[in-house]
LUMMAR-506338 format. One record per residue (C-alpha): residue number from 1; residue in one letter; x, y, z. Coordinates in nm, 4 decimals. Layout:
BEGIN
  seq  type         x         y         z
  NUM     A         X         Y         Z
...
***
This chain:
BEGIN
  seq  type         x         y         z
    1     X    4.8998   10.0269    1.8262
    2     X    4.9225   10.1435    2.1936
    3     X    5.0027   10.4690    2.2752
    4     X    5.4319   10.3959    2.2534
    5     X    5.3650   10.3271    1.9445
    6     X    5.2060   10.6925    1.8165
    7     X    5.4847   10.8421    2.0804
    8     X    5.7696   10.6596    1.9014
    9     X    5.6475   10.6556    1.5531
   10     X    5.5281   11.0220    1.5734
   11     X    5.8819   11.1795    1.7280
   12     X    6.1075   10.9609    1.4228
   13     X    5.8673   11.1085    1.1113
   14     X    5.9298   11.4761    1.2864
   15     X    6.3268   11.5863    1.2445
   16     X    6.2998   11.8234    1.4724
   17     X    6.1733   11.6499    1.7883
   18     X    6.5064   11.4033    1.6703
   19     X    6.7128   11.6928    1.6739
   20     X    6.6276   11.8181    2.0416
   21     X    6.6670   11.4652    2.1999
   22     X    7.0413   11.3852    2.0504
   23     X    7.0911   11.6932    2.1874
   24     X    6.9914   11.6302    2.5090
   25     X    7.0942   11.3628    2.5195
   26     X    7.4576   11.4102    2.4579
   27     X    7.3986   11.7223    2.6837
   28     X    7.3431   11.4287    2.9944
   29     X    7.6103   11.2377    2.8771
   30     X    7.9363   11.5085    2.9164
   31     X    7.7404   11.6024    3.2394
   32     X    7.7008   11.2486    3.4009
   33     X    8.1033   11.2137    3.2603
   34     X    8.2224   11.5519    3.4362
   35     X    7.9702   11.4729    3.7965
   36     X    8.2018   11.1039    3.7768
   37     X    8.5702   11.3436    3.7242
   38     X    8.4565   11.5403    4.0505
   39     X    8.3296   11.3302    4.2584
   40     X    8.6792   11.0944    4.2184
   41     X    8.8723   11.3761    4.2525
   42     X    8.7001   11.5015    4.5647
   43     X    8.7139   11.1572    4.7265
   44     X    9.0825   11.1420    4.6433
   45     X    9.1404   11.4067    4.8077
   46     X    8.9268   11.3631    5.1424
   47     X    9.0728   11.0353    5.1208
   48     X    9.4954   11.1866    5.1133
   49     X    9.2977   11.4587    5.3780
   50     X    9.2916   11.1507    5.6282
   51     X    9.5549   11.0394    5.5643
   52     X    9.7826   11.3309    5.6323
   53     X    9.6261   11.5444    5.8072
   54     X    9.3622   11.3379    6.0423
   55     X    9.2972   11.3778    6.3397
   56     X    9.2126   11.1285    6.6519
   57     X    9.1779   11.0573    6.9909
   58     X    9.4507   11.0777    7.1721
   59     X    9.3443   10.9869    7.5787
   60     X    8.9869   10.8408    7.6178
   61     X    8.8096   10.7880    7.9155
   62     X    8.9173   11.0380    8.0426
   63     X    8.8372   11.3214    8.2989
   64     X    8.7258   11.6798    8.1441
   65     X    8.9807   11.8223    8.3826
   66     X    9.2832   11.6448    8.2800
   67     X    9.1798   11.6784    7.9110
   68     X    9.2185   12.1041    7.9464
   69     X    9.5203   11.9712    8.1731
   70     X    9.7236   11.7608    7.8388
   71     X    9.5154   12.0153    7.6061
   72     X    9.7363   12.2698    7.7044
   73     X    9.9626   12.0920    7.8142
   74     X   10.1106   12.0005    7.3628
   75     X    9.9650   12.3943    7.3112
   76     X   10.2763   12.4845    7.5262
   77     X   10.4664   12.2400    7.3497
   78     X   10.3711   12.3670    7.0063
   79     X   10.1872   12.0448    6.9091
   80     X    9.8188   12.1429    6.6982
   81     X    9.5117   11.9580    6.9279
   82     X    9.2079   12.0195    6.9671
   83     X    8.8968   11.8744    7.0747
   84     X    8.6178   11.7802    6.9023
   85     X    8.2136   11.7324    7.0131
   86     X    8.3227   11.5332    7.3114
   87     X    8.5827   11.7470    7.4559
   88     X    8.8480   11.4880    7.4293
   89     X    9.2340   11.5880    7.3216
   90     X    9.2723   11.4974    6.9429
   91     X    9.6171   11.5257    6.7719
   92     X    9.7424   11.4783    6.4290
   93     X    9.7267   11.1284    6.3332
   94     X   10.1315   11.1344    6.1994
   95     X   10.2061   11.2369    6.4877
   96     X    9.9878   11.0410    6.7458
   97     X   10.2631   10.7557    6.8953
   98     X   10.4990   11.0578    6.9053
   99     X   10.2778   11.1753    7.1190
  100     X   10.1662   10.9956    7.2998
  101     X   10.4942   10.9032    7.4674
  102     X   10.6423   11.2028    7.5500
  103     X   10.3196   11.2360    7.7143
  104     X   10.3655   10.9109    7.8816
  105     X   10.7375   11.0110    8.0492
  106     X   10.4876   11.3254    8.1727
  107     X   10.2400   11.1357    8.3911
  108     X    9.9272   11.1288    8.1279
  109     X    9.7123   11.0197    8.1937
  110     X    9.5925   11.0272    8.5029
  111     X    9.2712   10.9598    8.5128
  112     X    9.2382   10.5808    8.3440
  113     X    9.4846   10.3513    8.1818
  114     X    9.6248   10.5549    7.7861
  115     X    9.5105   10.2246    7.6529
  116     X    9.4305    9.9030    7.6290
  117     X    9.6790    9.6945    7.4909
  118     X    9.5287    9.3423    7.5618
  119     X    9.2083    9.4113    7.3887
  120     X    9.2913    9.6232    7.1090
  121     X    9.5071    9.2893    6.9926
  122     X    9.3100    9.0136    7.0612
  123     X    9.1282    8.8589    6.7567
  124     X    9.0931    8.4467    6.6227
  125     X    9.4915    8.4677    6.5095
  126     X    9.6689    8.5552    6.8193
  127     X    9.9106    8.3407    6.8866
  128     X    9.9583    8.2643    7.3585
  129     X   10.2926    8.3791    7.3145
  130     X   10.1264    8.6846    7.2756
  131     X    9.8759    8.6626    7.4572
  132     X   10.1130    8.6757    7.7397
  133     X   10.3113    9.0062    7.6222
  134     X   10.0554    9.1545    7.6127
  135     X    9.9469    9.1220    7.9996
  136     X   10.3310    9.1321    8.0830
  137     X   10.2789    9.5203    7.8796
  138     X    9.9214    9.5861    8.0677
  139     X   10.0517    9.4871    8.4614
  140     X   10.3565    9.6793    8.3689
  141     X   10.1137    9.9836    8.2753
  142     X    9.8990    9.8642    8.5348
  143     X   10.2176    9.8821    8.8254
  144     X   10.3413   10.2490    8.6975
  145     X    9.9861   10.3905    8.7701
  146     X    9.9808   10.2711    9.1160
  147     X   10.3490   10.3919    9.1829
  148     X   10.2645   10.7599    9.0988
  149     X    9.9339   10.7607    9.2246
  150     X   10.1466   10.7556    9.5805
  151     X   10.2294   11.0483    9.7780
  152     X   10.5831   11.1587    9.6369
  153     X   10.6469   11.0335    9.3378
  154     X   10.6361   11.1867    9.0171
  155     X   10.6988   10.9138    8.8132
  156     X   10.7870   10.5402    8.7824
  157     X   10.8378   10.3339    8.4722
  158     X   10.8372    9.9743    8.5579
  159     X   11.0295    9.7008    8.3857
  160     X   10.8945    9.2846    8.4384
  161     X   11.0595    8.9706    8.3587
  162     X   10.8664    8.7052    8.4242
  163     X   11.0099    8.3309    8.3345
  164     X   10.8296    8.0593    8.1725
  165     X   10.6626    7.7957    8.3024
  166     X   10.8030    7.4438    8.2397
  167     X   10.5506    7.1266    8.2472
  168     X   10.8705    6.9062    8.2972
  169     X   10.9355    6.7592    8.5695
  170     X   11.3201    6.6955    8.5548
  171     X   11.3266    7.0784    8.3863
  172     X   11.5269    7.2488    8.6845
  173     X   11.6908    7.5167    8.5335
  174     X   11.3921    7.7074    8.5419
  175     X   11.5282    8.0903    8.7306
  176     X   11.3107    8.3086    8.9043
  177     X   11.0646    8.6451    8.7727
  178     X   11.3027    8.9485    8.7917
  179     X   11.1508    9.2946    8.8186
  180     X   11.3225    9.6598    8.8263
  181     X   11.1327   10.0110    8.9317
  182     X   11.2894   10.3630    8.8085
  183     X   11.1161   10.6485    9.0212
  184     X   11.1184   10.9777    8.9555
  185     X   11.1013   11.2125    9.3173
  186     X   10.9079   11.5181    9.3744
  187     X   11.1757   11.8024    9.4861
  188     X   11.2955   11.7716    9.8659
  189     X   11.1102   11.4154    9.8954
  190     X   11.2866   11.0777   10.0364
  191     X   11.1422   10.7425   10.0033
  192     X   11.2727   10.4982   10.3805
  193     X   11.3033   10.2388   10.3745
  194     X   10.9892   10.1133   10.5387
  195     X   10.8228   10.2188   10.2136
  196     X   11.0474   10.1137    9.9928
  197     X   11.0418    9.8044   10.1258
  198     X   10.6024    9.8403   10.0562
  199     X   10.6797    9.9359    9.6699
  200     X   10.9086    9.5668    9.6446
  201     X   10.6617    9.3727    9.7776
  202     X   10.3951    9.5967    9.5789
  203     X   10.5769    9.4540    9.2620
  204     X   10.6642    9.0805    9.4117
  205     X   10.2782    8.9933    9.5344
  206     X   10.1823    9.1504    9.1439
  207     X   10.4206    8.9017    8.9443
  208     X   10.4128    8.4708    8.9840
  209     X   10.7767    8.3670    9.0853
  210     X   10.8447    8.6938    9.1842
  211     X   11.0737    8.7474    9.5731
  212     X   11.0618    9.0742    9.6776
  213     X   11.4575    9.0552    9.7070
  214     X   11.4107    8.9946    9.3191
  215     X   11.3058    9.3421    9.2431
  216     X   11.5300    9.6445    9.2249
  217     X   11.4051   10.0045    9.2325
  218     X   11.6083   10.2692    9.1325
  219     X   11.6282   10.6732    9.2096
  220     X   11.5973   10.7679    8.8815
  221     X   11.7997   11.1376    8.9425
  222     X   12.1041   11.0105    9.1564
  223     X   12.0705   10.6201    8.9686
  224     X   12.1577   10.4894    9.3187
  225     X   11.9276   10.1729    9.4805
  226     X   11.7027   10.2416    9.7072
  227     X   11.7961   10.0378   10.0177
  228     X   11.4486    9.8624   10.1732
  229     X   11.4288    9.7416   10.5380
  230     X   11.5390    9.3955   10.4320
  231     X   11.5583    9.2460   10.8193
  232     X   11.8054    9.0030   10.6289
  233     X   12.0538    9.2690   10.5629
  234     X   12.2962    9.3744   10.8305
  235     X   12.3671    9.6978   10.6402
  236     X   12.0515    9.7446   10.7767
  237     X   12.0460    9.6826   11.1104
  238     X   12.3181    9.9386   11.1686
  239     X   12.1762   10.2151   11.0189
  240     X   11.7973   10.1039   11.1928
  241     X   12.0405   10.1034   11.5032
  242     X   12.1788   10.4180   11.4267
  243     X   11.8993   10.6349   11.3835
  244     X   11.7236   10.4678   11.7135
  245     X   12.0545   10.5876   11.8952
  246     X   11.9759   10.9502   11.7316
  247     X   11.6084   10.9973   11.8246
  248     X   11.7129   10.8752   12.1924
  249     X   11.9587   11.1119   12.2517
  250     X   11.7669   11.3928   12.0890
  251     X   11.4999   11.3059   12.3375
  252     X   11.6993   11.3663   12.6430
  253     X   11.8472   11.7383   12.4692
  254     X   11.4740   11.8455   12.4504
  255     X   11.4057   11.7445   12.8430
  256     X   11.6998   11.8676   12.9245
  257     X   11.7264   12.2025   12.6942
  258     X   11.3042   12.2268   12.8710
  259     X   11.4162   12.2786   13.2140
  260     X   11.6940   12.4712   13.1905
  261     X   11.6097   12.7723   12.9371
  262     X   11.3905   12.8921   13.2477
  263     X   11.7902   13.0092   13.4220
  264     X   11.9140   13.0588   13.0462
  265     X   11.8542   13.2067   12.6926
  266     X   11.9046   12.9565   12.4053
  267     X   12.2305   13.1585   12.2773
  268     X   12.4044   13.0703   12.5909
  269     X   12.3474   12.7081   12.6398
  270     X   12.4373   12.4226   12.4565
  271     X   12.3439   12.0429   12.5557
  272     X   12.4640   11.6837   12.4020
  273     X   12.4190   11.3884   12.5155
  274     X   12.5421   10.9921   12.3982
  275     X   12.3628   10.7037   12.4305
  276     X   12.4841   10.3045   12.4537
  277     X   12.2047   10.1096   12.3678
  278     X   12.2518    9.7290   12.4132
  279     X   12.1069    9.4986   12.1644
  280     X   12.1594    9.1669   12.2449
  281     X   11.9129    8.9042   12.3512
  282     X   11.8749    8.7432   12.6860
  283     X   11.8168    8.4157   12.8899
  284     X   11.8108    8.3227   13.2142
  285     X   11.7588    7.9962   13.2521
  286     X   11.6957    7.8918   13.6480
  287     X   11.6733    7.5421   13.8207
  288     X   11.5914    7.4437   14.2165
  289     X   11.6335    7.1001   14.2725
  290     X   11.3630    7.0521   14.5402
  291     X   11.4666    6.6602   14.7195
  292     X   11.2949    6.4791   14.9398
  293     X   11.1610    6.5160   15.2802
  294     X   11.3485    6.0971   15.3859
  295     X   11.6698    6.2341   15.1683
  296     X   11.5347    5.9673   14.8816
  297     X   11.3151    5.9702   14.6043
  298     X   11.2144    5.7779   14.3139
  299     X   11.4384    5.5045   14.1617
  300     X   11.5594    5.5954   13.8482
  301     X   11.8815    5.3374   13.8091
  302     X   11.9464    5.0495   14.0283
  303     X   12.2999    4.8244   14.0195
  304     X   12.4519    4.5307   14.2632
  305     X   12.7557    4.3606   14.2486
  306     X   12.9136    4.0901   14.5223
  307     X   13.2155    3.8612   14.4639
  308     X   13.3538    3.6295   14.7154
  309     X   13.5261    3.3133   14.8424
  310     X   13.6046    3.1049   15.0966
  311     X   13.2564    2.9280   15.3093
  312     X   12.9134    3.0664   15.2305
  313     X   12.5707    3.0450   15.3460
  314     X   12.4029    2.7122   15.1569
  315     X   12.0635    2.7359   15.0342
  316     X   11.7528    2.6304   15.2133
  317     X   11.4712    2.5397   15.2093
  318     X   11.2593    2.2112   14.9847
  319     X   11.2893    2.1842   14.6100
  320     X   11.0059    2.2110   14.4515
  321     X   10.7650    2.3736   14.7499
  322     X   10.8273    2.7432   14.6599
  323     X   10.7339    2.8496   14.3158
  324     X   11.0345    3.0610   14.0855
  325     X   10.8924    3.4306   14.1664
  326     X   11.0317    3.4980   14.4935
  327     X   11.3161    3.6903   14.5461
  328     X   11.6477    3.4486   14.5399
  329     X   11.8463    3.4426   14.8626
  330     X   12.2268    3.3765   14.8313
  331     X   12.4493    3.3541   15.1141
  332     X   12.6750    3.5846   15.2111
  333     X   13.0346    3.4921   15.3242
  334     X   13.1209    3.7664   15.6472
  335     X   13.4425    3.6558   15.6113
  336     X   13.6104    3.5908   15.9274
  337     X   13.7523    3.2558   15.8079
  338     X   14.1285    3.3155   15.6967
  339     X   14.0377    3.1725   15.3207
  340     X   13.6939    3.4190   15.2876
  341     X   13.7651    3.6808   15.1125
  342     X   13.4322    3.9250   15.0508
  343     X   13.3630    4.2017   14.7777
  344     X   13.0429    4.4214   14.7221
  345     X   12.8989    4.7452   14.6324
  346     X   12.5858    4.8713   14.4959
  347     X   12.4544    5.2059   14.2843
  348     X   12.1176    5.3467   14.3401
  349     X   11.9835    5.7098   14.0978
  350     X   11.7305    5.8428   14.2641
  351     X   11.4799    6.1253   14.0253
  352     X   11.4612    6.4261   14.2367
  353     X   11.2005    6.6833   14.2204
  354     X   11.3381    6.9840   14.0336
  355     X   11.1546    7.3663   13.8938
  356     X   11.3440    7.5170   13.5698
  357     X   11.2539    7.8648   13.4641
  358     X   11.4064    8.0319   13.1694
  359     X   11.3133    8.3924   13.0758
  360     X   11.4483    8.5409   12.7282
  361     X   11.4334    8.9286   12.7465
  362     X   11.4652    9.0573   12.3629
  363     X   11.4240    9.4049   12.4432
  364     X   11.6953    9.6915   12.3886
  365     X   11.8358    9.8607   12.6722
  366     X   11.9970   10.1726   12.7801
  367     X   12.3136   10.0807   12.8995
  368     X   12.4974   10.4091   12.9183
  369     X   12.3861   10.8063   12.8482
  370     X   12.6486   11.0494   12.9253
  371     X   12.5512   11.4207   12.8741
  372     X   12.7558   11.7486   12.8715
  373     X   12.6255   12.0512   12.9064
  374     X   12.7919   12.4036   12.8217
  375     X   12.6677   12.7696   12.9378
  376     X   12.7996   13.0871   12.8690
  377     X   12.7641   13.2260   13.2446
  378     X   13.0346   13.5208   13.3737
  379     X   12.9022   13.4289   13.7172
  380     X   12.9091   13.0451   13.7279
  381     X   12.9533   12.9239   14.0957
  382     X   12.9906   12.5644   14.2374
  383     X   12.6230   12.5590   14.3783
  384     X   12.5008   12.6714   14.0468
  385     X   12.7060   12.4540   13.9320
  386     X   12.5478   12.1201   14.1317
  387     X   12.2152   12.2957   14.1227
  388     X   12.2293   12.2542   13.7073
  389     X   12.3402   11.8999   13.7333
  390     X   12.0522   11.8226   14.0020
  391     X   11.7823   11.9008   13.7169
  392     X   11.9854   11.7659   13.4341
  393     X   11.9769   11.3869   13.6809
  394     X   11.5894   11.4583   13.7428
  395     X   11.4891   11.5325   13.3998
  396     X   11.6636   11.2642   13.1934
  397     X   11.6997   11.0148   13.4482
  398     X   12.0407   11.0158   13.4162
  399     X   12.3674   10.9420   13.7129
  400     X   12.4630   11.2594   13.8171
  401     X   12.7960   11.1049   13.7656
  402     X   12.7708   11.1384   13.4058
  403     X   12.6342   11.4846   13.3365
  404     X   12.9728   11.7602   13.3321
  405     X   12.8685   12.1306   13.3367
  406     X   13.0901   12.3759   13.2073
  407     X   13.1262   12.7241   13.1013
  408     X   13.3080   12.8538   12.8026
  409     X   13.2499   13.2596   12.7785
  410     X   13.2710   13.5105   12.4853
  411     X   13.5237   13.7771   12.5136
  412     X   13.4565   14.1011   12.3274
  413     X   13.7006   14.1084   12.0401
  414     X   13.6648   14.4473   12.0062
  415     X   13.7833   14.6070   12.3547
  416     X   14.1844   14.4992   12.4848
  417     X   14.0888   14.2997   12.8496
  418     X   14.3188   14.3458   13.1323
  419     X   14.3684   14.0322   13.3392
  420     X   14.3483   14.1775   13.6802
  421     X   14.3348   13.9496   13.9932
  422     X   13.9465   13.9554   14.0981
  423     X   13.7650   13.8453   14.4303
  424     X   13.5152   13.6307   14.3111
  425     X   13.1225   13.7250   14.4188
  426     X   12.8590   13.5114   14.5284
  427     X   12.5695   13.4514   14.2607
  428     X   12.2574   13.4318   14.3284
  429     X   12.0987   13.0497   14.2920
  430     X   11.8942   12.9673   14.0270
  431     X   11.4923   13.1304   14.0659
  432     X   11.6681   13.4084   14.2727
  433     X   11.6603   13.8189   14.1982
  434     X   12.0261   13.9146   14.0804
  435     X   12.2079   14.2045   14.3120
  436     X   12.2867   14.3738   13.9731
  437     X   11.9422   14.4285   13.9064
  438     X   11.8708   14.5367   14.2305
  439     X   12.1625   14.8500   14.2277
  440     X   12.0745   14.9195   13.8968
  441     X   11.6997   14.9624   13.9515
  442     X   11.8350   15.1945   14.2497
  443     X   12.0724   15.4268   14.0520
  444     X   11.7709   15.4396   13.7899
  445     X   11.5044   15.6126   14.0234
  446     X   11.7563   15.8028   14.2039
  447     X   11.8849   15.9603   13.8288
  448     X   11.4775   16.0119   13.8156
  449     X   11.4586   16.1616   14.1588
  450     X   11.7056   16.4068   14.0783
  451     X   11.5668   16.4912   13.7315
  452     X   11.1907   16.5362   13.8822
  453     X   11.3919   16.8183   14.2072
  454     X   11.5384   17.0419   13.9176
  455     X   11.2665   17.0859   13.7093
  456     X   11.0582   17.1639   14.0609
  457     X   11.3225   17.4426   14.0793
  458     X   11.3187   17.5358   13.7279
  459     X   10.9505   17.5731   13.7750
  460     X   11.0276   17.7790   14.1793
  461     X   11.2621   17.9940   13.9881
  462     X   11.0755   18.0901   13.6689
  463     X   10.7285   18.1197   13.8831
  464     X   10.9169   18.3817   14.1108
  465     X   11.0680   18.5719   13.8385
  466     X   10.7215   18.5937   13.7193
  467     X   10.5697   18.7479   14.0429
  468     X   10.8626   18.9700   14.0317
  469     X   10.7749   19.0875   13.6969
  470     X   10.4166   19.1322   13.8010
  471     X   10.5408   19.3697   14.1517
  472     X   10.8355   19.5451   13.9844
  473     X   10.7793   19.5107   13.6212
  474     X   10.6905   19.9157   13.6199
  475     X   10.9706   20.0019   13.8400
  476     X   11.2830   19.8829   13.6616
  477     X   11.1144   19.9854   13.3119
  478     X   11.0980   20.3502   13.4890
  479     X   11.4371   20.2965   13.5908
  480     X   11.5918   20.2250   13.2941
  481     X   11.4384   20.5302   13.1240
  482     X   11.5960   20.8081   13.4402
  483     X   11.9295   20.6099   13.4842
  484     X   12.0870   20.3595   13.2817
  485     X   12.3649   20.3229   13.4447
  486     X   12.1192   20.2621   13.7748
  487     X   11.8958   19.9914   13.5792
  488     X   12.2406   19.7933   13.4657
  489     X   12.3199   19.7365   13.8474
  490     X   11.9994   19.6349   13.9115
  491     X   12.0057   19.3701   13.6649
  492     X   12.3647   19.2531   13.7519
  493     X   12.2478   19.2453   14.0784
  494     X   11.8960   19.0372   13.9950
  495     X   12.1710   18.7815   13.8545
  496     X   12.3809   18.7065   14.1294
  497     X   12.0772   18.6516   14.3158
  498     X   11.8793   18.4311   14.0327
  499     X   11.9635   18.1774   14.2840
  500     X   11.8108   18.3235   14.5430
  501     X   11.5259   18.1597   14.7353
  502     X   11.2825   18.3284   15.0001
  503     X   11.1700   18.0721   15.2486
  504     X   10.8099   17.9740   15.2347
  505     X   10.7495   17.9426   15.5051
  506     X   10.8585   18.3185   15.6274
  507     X   10.5626   18.5907   15.7133
  508     X   10.4907   18.8653   15.4490
  509     X   10.7150   19.1152   15.6318
  510     X   10.9933   18.9037   15.5775
  511     X   10.9684   18.8229   15.3325
  512     X   10.9490   19.2213   15.2015
  513     X   11.2286   19.2844   15.4050
  514     X   11.4701   19.0319   15.2513
  515     X   11.3581   19.1590   14.9581
  516     X   11.4440   19.5230   14.9917
  517     X   11.7713   19.3960   15.1629
  518     X   11.8512   19.2799   14.8521
  519     X   11.7670   19.4837   14.5868
  520     X   11.8295   19.8210   14.7127
  521     X   11.7839   19.9655   14.3785
  522     X   11.4594   19.8230   14.3283
  523     X   11.3770   19.9674   14.6259
  524     X   11.4909   20.2948   14.6037
  525     X   11.3667   20.3121   14.2238
  526     X   10.9351   20.2962   14.3666
  527     X   11.0360   20.5215   14.6139
  528     X   11.0682   20.8010   14.3820
  529     X   10.8404   20.7027   14.1570
  530     X   10.6056   20.6923   14.4250
  531     X   10.7531   21.0882   14.4787
  532     X   10.7144   21.1899   14.1396
  533     X   10.3229   21.0635   14.0654
  534     X   10.2061   21.2355   14.4619
  535     X   10.4222   21.5643   14.3567
  536     X   10.1670   21.5121   14.0064
  537     X    9.8643   21.4684   14.1718
  538     X    9.8841   21.7771   14.4210
  539     X    9.9627   22.0388   14.1013
***
């Protein structure tokens, strides 16, 4: 009896152990059922959550900077976007398609293609037609990314219609491929005709059987077709010629203005030019004949005729003596007989040497140019007008008779202008000094000297008053204390003689005499003061 049988018999023989085993089995069974239910609920929740609220990567393979930019744009639009552990932008799976279309309209992504249509849809069951369509979608997207990388283009939409390739030789209904490009430009940016033609060539060279003339480029904002520089388009020829003429006129105006601004400020000078350009081709053929010295040349055609009646010369010689290779000789009647009638003609054409030369000129030619110059000058003389014409003629290489100079003065509307007969004044030539400026400078110098002279007079008068105050200040105060009436008379006398000045060249004695003569009251007051001081000293 083995150990297993012993344990089994012991368990079966013991009722307590049998009860314990039965209770534990029930618990395990209940726990297993509960665990299975929890796992089923969790799996269901997980699957539903991924279906409704799962996140998928929006644009894989783009740069880190563009991921940050796209995340900012999505958050500003209220999209619950976030970044995964690799730094890529993820969006809710239910909104993936709508978000991708919106971001494509905004021009994202810029560093990579938004999706690889061809590789994502290739399988064993993919037909050839589906492959061609996937390749076409990839090509359209590639062209859009290429156009967006060009300067000035904000967004581009490319639509291609590729014709089916037929392998039947009798199928003559095959049509060419066509394409359209819709461009959204940046503000204040325009494409030139040459750039539009380059875009057409870019699209045409990317698609089989697509000609540049079958590609239409439209401005999405103005909804107008952009004109390209097609050499077969007559309207483009006209626009190009107008632009060329405008550039030539602008160049002439700049040259003339650059010379005349030394004499007139830009606010008093206007220059306008008009040109006529000849675009026709010119072919010149020169044919010169060079005859020979003897007046003849190589015979090109020889013709000789003869007819006649009457007596003629007979053929001579013995028959059979000579061969038949010589030029035969025929007798010709002289026409001297009455019966003979003669007729002879000869026509010889010679080749004469000549020289033939052809010259073809395809470049444009300035046929005529006229210039109008308007100045605001109140002293425009005939000599000054002629100098302006000569300066403009030399600057622009235009004949003087095709240049006109006019003078239009702008009158002051706030003042009343009185028409009076005035004598014209000869003005200075260009580069000379205006006499009015000289007169104004002399007047300013005179006023300055006069002001200095007045200041010197005031300074001398002030200095004299200070000296008088120092010399006679005590005497005047004494007179004011003793006799106010006399002091008032002295003040009046001083006011009357305030402008009197003594010549500095006179002697001191003469100065004292002159002062005593002009101010007797002051001298008398001084004498009384001195006498009073002597009396006080004696006491």
